[in-house]
N, C-alpha and C positions, 0 to 999 in steps of 0.2 A: 486522677480518679474522680475527684470532686467535680471537675469540669465536665467529664463524661456524664456523670449523674445529672448534673444541672442541665446539660443539653438534652438528655433523654426526657427529663421532666418537662422541659420547655416545649417539646414537640407538639403535644396535644393542644397547647395554647395557641399555636399558629392558626391564623384564619384559613378557611378552606380556599383552595386555589381557584382563581377565576376560570370558569369553564371555557370562556373564549380563548384564554391564553393556552389552556391545555390543548384545545383543538388546533390552534395555530402551531403549537410546538409539535404535535403529532404529524401535521402536514409537512412541517419542515424536516422532521426525521425521515419520513418516507422519501422526500426529495433528495436528501443527502444519501440515503441508501441507494437510490437509483443511480446517482452520479458516481459513487464509488464502485458499485457493482459493475457498471458499464465497462470498466477497465478490464476486469478479469473475465467477464462473460464473453467478450469479443476475443480476448487473448486465447481462450481455450478452443476457438473455432476459426482461427485465421486461415487454415487450409481449405475449409469449405468456402469462405469468402473469396480466397484466391482462385479457386476453381470457378466459382460463379461469375467473377468479373474478368476471367482470363488474364490475371495479373502475373507478373514475374515475381520470382522469389525475393528480389531486392525491393520491389515496389510494395509488396504486401506489408512489409515491416512498417511502412509509413502510416498504415491504418492505425497502429498504436502510437507511433512516435508523434504524429501530428496532434493526436488527442492529448498526450502527456505534456507536450511543449506548451500548448494553449492553456491547459489547466494550470500548470505551474506558474504561469504569468498571472492568471486571474486570481488565484488563491490569496496572495498577499495584497493585491489591489482591492479586494472586496471590502476590507475594512474602511478604506477611504470612500468608496462608492456608497457604502451603507450610510455613512455620515452625510453625504451630499444628497442622496436620493431618498433615504430612509430604508429600513429593513424591509418594510412592506413592499415598496416599489422594486427594490433590487431583487428580492426573492421571487416575487411574482413574474418579473421579466425573465429571471433565470430559469424558473420552472417551465414557463410557457415556451421560451426559446429552446430549452433542452428538449422538450416534447416535439417541437417543430423540426429541430435538427435530427431527431430520431426518425421522423417520417422521411426526411430527405435522404438519410443514410439507407433506409430500407428500399428507397426507389432509385438509388444510384445504379447507373448502367455501365460505368467504367471506373477504373481505379482512380483517375484524376478527380472525378466528382466525389468519390468516397473519401479521399484524403481531405478535400476542402470541407465537406460536411462533418467529418470527424473532428477537424480542428475547431469548427464552429461549435460543435457539441461539447468539446472539452472546455472551451473557453467559457461558454455560458454556464455549463454545469459546475465548473469550479467555483462559481460564486455562491452556490448553495451550502457548500461544506462548512466554511468558517462561520456562516450566519447561525448555524445550529449550535455550535459551541458557544458563540457569543450570547445567544438567546438563553441557553441553559444556565449561564452564570450571571445573568442580569435580571431575568423575569422571575426566577425562583429564589426563595430565601435559602440560606445555607443549610437549614434543617431538612430541606427537600433533596439535597444533593446526593443523599444515599440512594435515592431512587433515580434521579435524573442522570447522574454521572455514569452509572452502569449502562443506561440505555444508549447514550451516545458512544460510550466505549464499545458496547456490543455491536452497534451498527458500523462503527469505523473499522472494526476488525473482522466482523462476520461477513460483511459484503465481499471483500476480496477473497475470503476463504471459501465461500460457497459458489463463487463465480464459476469455477470450472464445472461444478455440478449442474448449475442452471444452464450454462452455455452448452455443455455436452448434451443435455437432455433436449433442449430446444432445436439444436442443429441436427440431432438424430431423428427426433420425432416429427419435426416439421421441415424447416429450411433455415438457412443463415439469415433470411430477412426477418425472422421472428426474434432475433437477437436485439433488434431495434424496435420492432412493432410492439413488443411486450411493454415498452415504456409509455405507450400512448394513453391508455386508460388511466393508470395511476397518475400520469403527468397532468392530464386534464383536471382530475380531482384536486391534486396538489396546488395547481395554479389558481383554481377557483377558491379553495379554502384559504390560501395564502392572502389573496386580495381581500377576502371577506373578514378574516379574523386577526391577521397580524396588525397590531397597533402598539408597538413597544416604544417607538421613538418618533421624533419629528425630523423632517428633512432640513438640511442647512444648505439651501441653494446658493447662498452667498459665497460658500467655499469654492464653488466652481471657478470663480474669477481668479482664485489663487492656486488653481490646480497646476501641478508641476508636470507639464507635458514632456519636458526634456528628461525629467526623472523617470517618467513612464517608459519613454523610448529606450533609455539606457537599461532600465530593469528588464524590459522585454528582450533586449539583445543579450544581456548577462544570463538571465535564467533560461531563455530559449536555447541559446548556444550551449549552456551547461548541460541541459537535458539532452540535447542532440549528441553531444560528445559522449555522455555516459551511456546513452541508448545504443549508439552505433559504433562506439570506439572498438569494442572487441571484434565485431564483424569485419571492420575495415583495418584491423591490425594497428589500431591506435595511431601514433604519430607518423607512421610510414604512409598514411593516406593524406593527400593534399587537402581534402575537404575537412578532415578532422583538425589539421593544423590551422587552417583559416578560421574555423569555428572557435578554436581555443584562443586565438589571438583576439578575435572580436569579443569573446566572453571576458577576457582580462580587461580590455579597454572599457567595455560596458560596465564591468564591476567597479572599476576605479571611478568612473564618472557617476555611477549610481550612488556609491557610498559618499562621494563628495557632495552630491546634491542632498542626500538624506540628512547630512549633518550641517548643512549651511543654509538651505532655503527655509522660509518661514513655515510653509505648509507642505512638507515632503509627501510624496506619493505613498511611501511606507514609513511609518514612525518606528525607528529602531530603539527608541528610548525604553521600551518594555523590557529589553534585555538587561537594563540596569537593576531590575528586580531579581534578586538572587534565586528565588523560588522559580520564577518564570524561565531564567537562563538554564537552571538544572533540569527543569521539566522539559524544556525544548531539546536539551541534549539527550535525555532519556527517550523522548519521542523520536528523535532521529535514529537512535540505535534500535528502537522497537520497530521502526520502518524497515530497517535492514532485516530483522527477524521475520516480521510479518510478510513482506513481499518476497523476501528471499526464499522462505520455506514454501510459500504458495507457488513459487516458480519451480523449485528443485524437486519437490515430491512428484508433480506431474511429469517432469522431465525424466526422472528415473523410471516411472511407470510406463511411459511411452517408449523410451529408448531400450530399456533392458527387458521389461515385461511385455512390451508390445500391446499395451492397452489402447483402446480408442477413447475419445473424449468422454463418452458416457460412463465407461468403466472407471476412468480416472476420477470423475466426479463422484461416483458412488463410493469409491475408496476414500476420497478426501472429505466426505461428509461428516466423518467422525469428529474432526476438529471443530467444525461448526456446531455440532450438537453439544460438545463439551463446553464451548463458549456460552451457548444459550443457557445451559443448566448452571454454569458457574456465575453468570451475571447477578442474580439475586443474592447469592452468597457473598460475592465481592462487595455489593452495595451495603449489606449488613456489617461486614467487617470494616468497611471504610469509616464508620462512625465509632467503632470500638477499638480499632488498632492504630498504632502509630503507622502513618503511611510509609515510613522508611522500612518498617518490618514487613509490611505487605509487599512492597516492591522487592525487598530482598528475597522473600519466599517465592515470588513470581519469577524473578531472574534465576533463582536456583532450580525451580521446576523446569524452566525453559532450557537451562544448560543440561539438566539430566536428560530431557527428551532428545536433544541433539547428540548428547554423548552415547545414548543407546543406539543411535543411527550409525555410529562408527563401526558397528558390527555387521554392516550391510553386506549382503551377498546377492548373487543373481537370482536366488530362489525366494527372496523375501516377497511376501504377498500381504493381503489384508490383515491377517492376524499378527504377523511380525511388526507391521506398521501401526497396530492398534494403540499400544501403550505410548509410543512416542507422540502420536497424534493427540491422544488424550491429555498428555502432559503439556503439549504445546497449546491446546485450546484453553485449558484451565489456567495456565500460567499467563497467557496473554491477557485474560480478563483481570487476574490479580494484579497485573502490572498497570494496565491502562487506566483503571479507575483512580488509583492514588496519583498516577502521573498527571491526569487531567486536573484533579483537585489541587495538586502542588503547583502546576503551571498557571492555572487560570483562577483558582479559588480565592487567592488573596490579593488580586489586582483591584484597583479602584474601577468602578463601573465604566467610567469614561475611557478607560484604556483597553477594555476587553474586546471591543469590536476589532480594533486594529491588531491586538495581540493574538486573537484567535486565528487570524490569517497567517501570521508568522508561525504560530504553533503548528498549524496543519501543514504549512510549507515544509517544516523540518521533517515531518513524517514522510511526506512524498519524496523529498530529496534524499532521506535515508534509504528509502526503497530504491531510488534510482542509483545511488552510490553502491548499495548492497548488491543489486543485480549486475552492475558493471564489474564489481570485484569478483562476484561468484562466477560469472561467465568467463572472465579472464583466468581465474584459478582453474576452472574446469578444462579450459583449452590448454593452458600451459602444463598443468599437472598431468593431464591425460597424455600429452606428448611425452613428457618425462618418464611416466610409468611405462608407456609403450616401448620406449627406447630401452629402458632397463630390463623389462620382461623379455624383449626380443633377444637380448644378449644371452639369455639362458635357454632360449628355445632355438637350438641350432643342430646341425648334423653331428656335432661333437657331444651332444647330450644323449646318452643311451635311451632314457625314458622317452624323450621326444621322438627319437628315431623309431623306436618300437611302436609308438602311437601312430606315427606317419605311415609306417609299413602296414599296420592293421587297417587303418582307415582307407589307404590307397588300394589295398587288396579288396576291400569291401566294394569300393566304387568300380574297380576293374571287373568284378564279377557281374556287374550290370552293363558292361560294355562301354564304360565311360573312361575318360582320362583320369585315372585314379590319383596320380601324383599332383596334378594341377588342382584337382578338387580338394585333396587333403591339405595342400598348402593354403588354399583359399579359406577352408574351414578353420585351420590353425590360426591364420591371421585374424579371422573374425573373433575367435575365442580370446586371443591376446588383446585385441582392441576392446572387447567387452570388459575384460578384467581391468584394463587400464582406466576405462571410464568409471567403473565402480570404485576403484581406488581414488580417483579424483573426487568423486562424490564424498567419500569418506574424509578426505582432506578438508573439504568445505565444511562438513558437519563438525569436524574437530575445531576448525577456526571459529565457527559460531559458538561452540562450547566454551572456548577460551574467552571470546568477547563477552558473553553473558555472565560467565563466572567472574570476570573482572569488574562487571557492574555491581556485583554484591559489595565489593570493596569500596567502590565509588559512593554507594548509598550510605555506607557507614561514615563517610566523611562529611556529609551535608548535615546542617543543623535542622532540628525539628521545625517544620513550617509553622509560622505564626497563625493565630486564630483568624478565621474568616471574618470579613466585615459584617456588621449587624444587618438584619434583614432590610431595614428601611434604607440602608445605603445601597442596596442592590436594586432599588426601584427608581 
């Protein structure tokens, strides 16, 4: 209690923040928002892009997969590049390159061009995300983290949440080209501001001579193939597909070589020593699982609304906007609580709220609409912010400044990998559980069931009265009803799985020790 009082009393004594640093940080936050938003904004409108480029159903998936593979390679690499080039040069190049790649995506005339441009956009954009986290925990004193940490936590979670809303609006009101053109104006401003105002560190060009190119190649193979296996595995029936098997073998070989290089070379492409810090290790684990919840629910809610309710992209976005609003309103509250509460208690409350929200969804039916989804979405949005702020502080807030650049890349990688793993598991569960439920329901809907037979006769008679083949039409309708119920039951299984996952995190939080005090302000400069 005395420590809290002392901290509160010390805050007014802090010197005012350098205006140049505030402008630079604001520009970086906007750049990160654009990069993260671009994943979901495009995901919500893939069908429009497919129609516009006359692409096949297998090809269009690569618009997302190529972006994610390239991004997941760049994110851990960004810490090393920031040391070699400086944050100013790296972020400016990434912001400008991302803007240029957005222009190229908007002007793509075939699917091959689009895939190449999206990979370029993902790789360049991925460098902006960890830079913001690193800047937040190096240029600001610990006393300012109650303001800074909620901002980056809000952007990291809000961007994927409102992506379907923004994407649905742009593709409905204008055309799919605007999914990319919308990045141009803010991208130009971010590039100019980054070059003019970022001045946090100096480049270490001498490190380029010791750069581990073999480590980079092995990391690219490891993470790229891992992302591909997770993204495409369910669609290709996992290891029954030759490409998945080959990718898995390359992934394992790449992983072995990458970890060997990481622990043996003098200047590894990614320094894994940050995981020796207990707080960082636990924070990264929580970030991984938050990635499962964040990206998993951002995927499954629109899937339910599209498949069961028949909503278009804009209607889905309007329904999903509740979570984003809840996050926005909770961010300042989470910031205030972060300096007054034990971060373990904050995380525990957040995980409990998240578990409650997913548990409410286990009562899902085909009739659920905006109002039935309202409370689960509010719980999700509020709980995400209550979790993300203390997780950010636990993971990065106690590391020495020289470790933060590299560690922020690893930390953000865990969230992205959590999302990829979560989506792979969710898709596999939906497929397998839907098939299992369909088979079980079909056993009870047969000609030996009087209720089913009576329903069939009534529906068939109704169709016959219109001169149609009543029996065939009734069978088709019955099959559709059974299929719909099987799909809903598989959604319920996924929500129950997420409830158990986040409920178990409450126990895990109680097992970690209270994080040590943050380093003094001058250590952060």
